[in-house]
N, C-alpha and C positions, 0 to 999 in steps of 0.2 A: 473346509473339506479335510477329511482324514486321509493321510498318506501312509505308506509303509516305507520304512527305512531299514537298511541292513546296519545293525549296531555291533555285530560280532561275527567272526568267522572262525572255523576250526577244521582240522582234518586229521586223518590217521591212516598210516600205511603199515601193513604187516611187516614183520622183521625179515622174513625170507625174501631174498632177491634172486631172481632167475635171470641170468645173463644170456645174451645171444650165443656166447661161446658154449654155454651148457646146452642150449637148444640144438647146436650143431651136432651134439652127441646123441640127441634124441630122435631127430628127423632129418631128412635130406634138405638142408638149408645152409646158409652161411651168414655170418655177421655182416658182411658187406651187402649181401642181397637184402637183408632185413632193414639195415640202415638206409640204403639207397631208396627203397620203395616205401618205407613207413616212417623213418626217422627214429625208430625205437632202438634203444641200446640195452635196456633192462626193464624189468617189471617186478612188482611185488606180488607174492603169492601167500594166501592165508594158510595158517597151520591147520592140520586136520581137525583140531578141536575148536577152531574159530568159525563162528557163524556170522552172518551178515550183521546181526544186531550187536555182536561183539566188536565189530569194526566201527559201527555207528556210535556206540556209547562214548568212547574217548573223543571222537570228533565233536559230538554234541556237547560234551562237558567243556571242551576247549573253546567252542563258540560261545557258550554261556559265560565262561570266565572272561572272555574278551569283551563281552557286552556288559559285564558287571551284573549279571543276573544269576539266579539260582533256579533249579528245576521247579521250585514252587511258583515262580513267576510265569511259567509257560502255560498258556491256555489253549494252545493248538499245536499238535505235533504231526508232521507229515513226513513219511519216509518214501522216497522214490527208489525202487529197486526192481530188478528183473530176477533176482536170486533170493527170494524170501527164506527165512529160517524154516518155515512150514507153510502148508497150504493155508491153515489158519491155526491160531490167531495171527493177525497181521504182524509183520515185523515191527510196525509202529507201536502196537500194543505191548509186544515183548520188550521193546526198548523203553517204553513208558514205565513198565515195571522195574527195569534196571535203574532208571533214573529216580524212581520214587515219586512219580507224578500220578495223581489220582483224579478221575472225574472229567477231565477235559477231553475233547475229541482227539482221537488218534487214528490215522488210517494210512494205508499204502497207496501209492500211485505207480502204475506200470505203463511207462511209455518208452522203455528201453533207454537208449542213450539220451533221449530228450527228456527223460523223467524229471530231472532236477528243475529244468525250465518250466515244465508243466506244474510241478509242485510249488514253485515260486509264484507262478501265476495264480494258482488257487489260493495260496496263503495271502497274497496281495488283496484278492477280492474279499476274503474274510475280514481283513483289517480295514479296508475301505468302507465296508458296511457296518463296522462296529461290532461284528460278531467275535472278534478276537483283538487283543491288544499286544500280545507277545507270542509270536509263533516261532517254533523251532522247525526248520526245514532241512532235511538231510537227504543226500544221495549216497547210497552204500551198496556195494556189490561184492560177491564172491564168485566172479565169473569163471575162475579156474575150475569150478565144480561142473560147468557145462561146456568145457572145452574138450574137443577130441584131440588128444595129444599125439595122434598119428596123422592128423591133417595139418600139413605144413602151411597151408594157406590161411588158417585161422589161429593155430596155437601160438604163433609168434606175436599175435596182436593183443590178446585180451589178458586182463589182470584184475587185481583186487584192491579195494581201498574204500575210504569214506570221506565225505566232506560235508560241512554243515554251516548254516547261517542262522542268526537270530534276526527276525524281523519284528520291529516295534512300530506302534502307531506314532505318527509325527505330524506336526503342523506344516512341515516343509516337504516337498517331493523328494522321494528316494527312488522308489520304483516308478519310473516315468511311464513306461508302458510294457506290456508283454503281448506276444503274438504266438499262438500255438495252432498247429495244423496236423492233419493225418490223412493218409490215403491207403486204405487196405488193399488196393488193386496190386500193390507191389509186394505182397506178403511173402511170396516165394523166393525173393531175392536175398532176404536176410531173415533167417527163421531158425526154429528148432524143429526136430523131427515131430511129425504129427502124432497125436496120441492114438493108441490102439489098445486092444485087449491085453497085449503083452507089455505095453508101456503107457502108464498113466501119468507120466511127467511129475510124479510126486517128488518134491525136493530130496526126500530121503534116498531116492534112486539116482539122483543126478550124477553121482560120482562113478556109477558102475557102467557107463557107456550107453545107457538106454536113451539118453537125451543129450544132445549137444548142438552147438552152434553150427549152422550151415550157411555159407555166404557165397554169392556170385560176385566176386570182388570187382571186376571191371565194370559191370553194370551199376553196382552200388556207387562206385567212385564217380561215374559220369552224372548220375542223378543227384548225388549229394552236392557236387560242385554247382550245378545249375540251380538247385533248390535253395541252397544257402545264399547264392547271389541274389535270388528274388526276395528272400526274407530280409536281407540287408536293405534293399530298396524300400520294402514295405515298412520296416521299422523307422528308417530315417524320414520317409514321407509322413508317417503318422505323427511324428514329433516336430515336423517342420525344421529338421536339421539337415546338415550336409555331412559328408564323411570327415570334413575338416574339424567338425565339432567333437569327434570321438577321440578321447584320450587313450583308451585301451580297448583292445579286442581280447576277450577271454572266450576262446572257442572250445567246443568239444574236442577232446584230444584223441582223435581216431587215426589220423594219418597226416604227416607233415605236409604232404602235397595238397591235401584238401585245405589245410590251414593256410598255406601260402596262397592258394587261389582266392580264398576269402579276403585275405589281406590285400591282394591286388585289386579286388573289387572295391575296397574301401580306400585304395591308394595309401595304405598305411605301411610304413617301413616295419620290418620284422622286429625292430627294437621296441615297437609299441604293441606287440602281440605277445601275450603270455603263452609260452610253450613249455609243457611238462611231459609231452608224449615220449620224449627221449628217455626219461627215467621212470615214468609211471605206466607207459603203455596205455591201452584203451580200457578204462575202468567204467565204461558205460555211464550210468546215472551219476557216478561219483566224480567224473572227470572235470566237469565245469566247476563245482565247488572246491575240489582239490586245487585246481589251478588258481582260482580266485584267492583262496587262503594263502597259497604260496606267495603270490604277488603282494598281498596285503602285509604279510609278515616280513617279507624281505624289503619292504619300504617302497616298492615301485608304485603301487596304487596308494594314493593319498586321499584324504577327505576332500570332497569337492570335485574329484575326477568324474568324467562321464565315461561309462563303461558299456560296451555292447557284449552281452552273452549270447551265444548261439549254439545250437546242437541239431544233429540229424541222426535218426536211428531207425531200427527195425519197426515195421508197421506198414508203410513208412510213417514215421512221425518226424516233425521238425518244429523248431520254435526259437524265439529270441526274447531277450529282456533288455531293455534300455534302463540303465541305472545311473543315478547320481550318488556316488558313494559318500 
């Protein structure tokens, strides 16, 4: 049987750092309030001339280098993003051009914060069926373009960045299982403004205040905690494992309290949970691969470790991936 294994990881963060102290000067909030409720201390913000594909490119190249691969080896490219460079071509096609890849399939996936897990699941299926041998899977966002900087409930949360992995065909299991779900009944709780004749949600207009993130935070928090608890059970049951078999939890970096609740569900000490929300903020589809790359590069995650990735996002969407690294 053909399996997919992660052979390289990479990430990229814009140079500009926006601190809580700076946000105190912009909206009615405080560093203490932000840290206590979200765990965020700072976040990275893309420069005005940086598009999502510009963040994705260095993350992709670093993942390829870590895997010992070149762009010519890639026969599938998937970008998970909520903030594409344009309506079309896809950000994946634009990134493909920057990397000098020609002919292989390239497409975007939009599942908001769960996007990377969705993309990983799709790439895994391509490799299992023999349709691809070397996939480049990226989560990349410029969420600062759709943040209402006058809304203190959301502007403190979201940020920019990119993370990437290389998946290769292998005789031994790497991606043990993936589980992805959605329920559009909750679309109003975490969304962007609805399109109209005055607002077509064209990415070129995202920075002018015509489209921005709207969230009912308390409701989202409650549903996220319950939903992630259920997907932990689903993932472990499918693999015939218990929480004790998990070496590392790499969660979506939305809110430290949601992360802590998921860790309690697994009975995992926080020392075995990869947390980057304090320095990265919520980078949506980029948050899981950013956190994964951080822990791989600092030596915490080692070959042979069993890792649970999980995410929850607008839609609602949610998903998990169980990985032997």
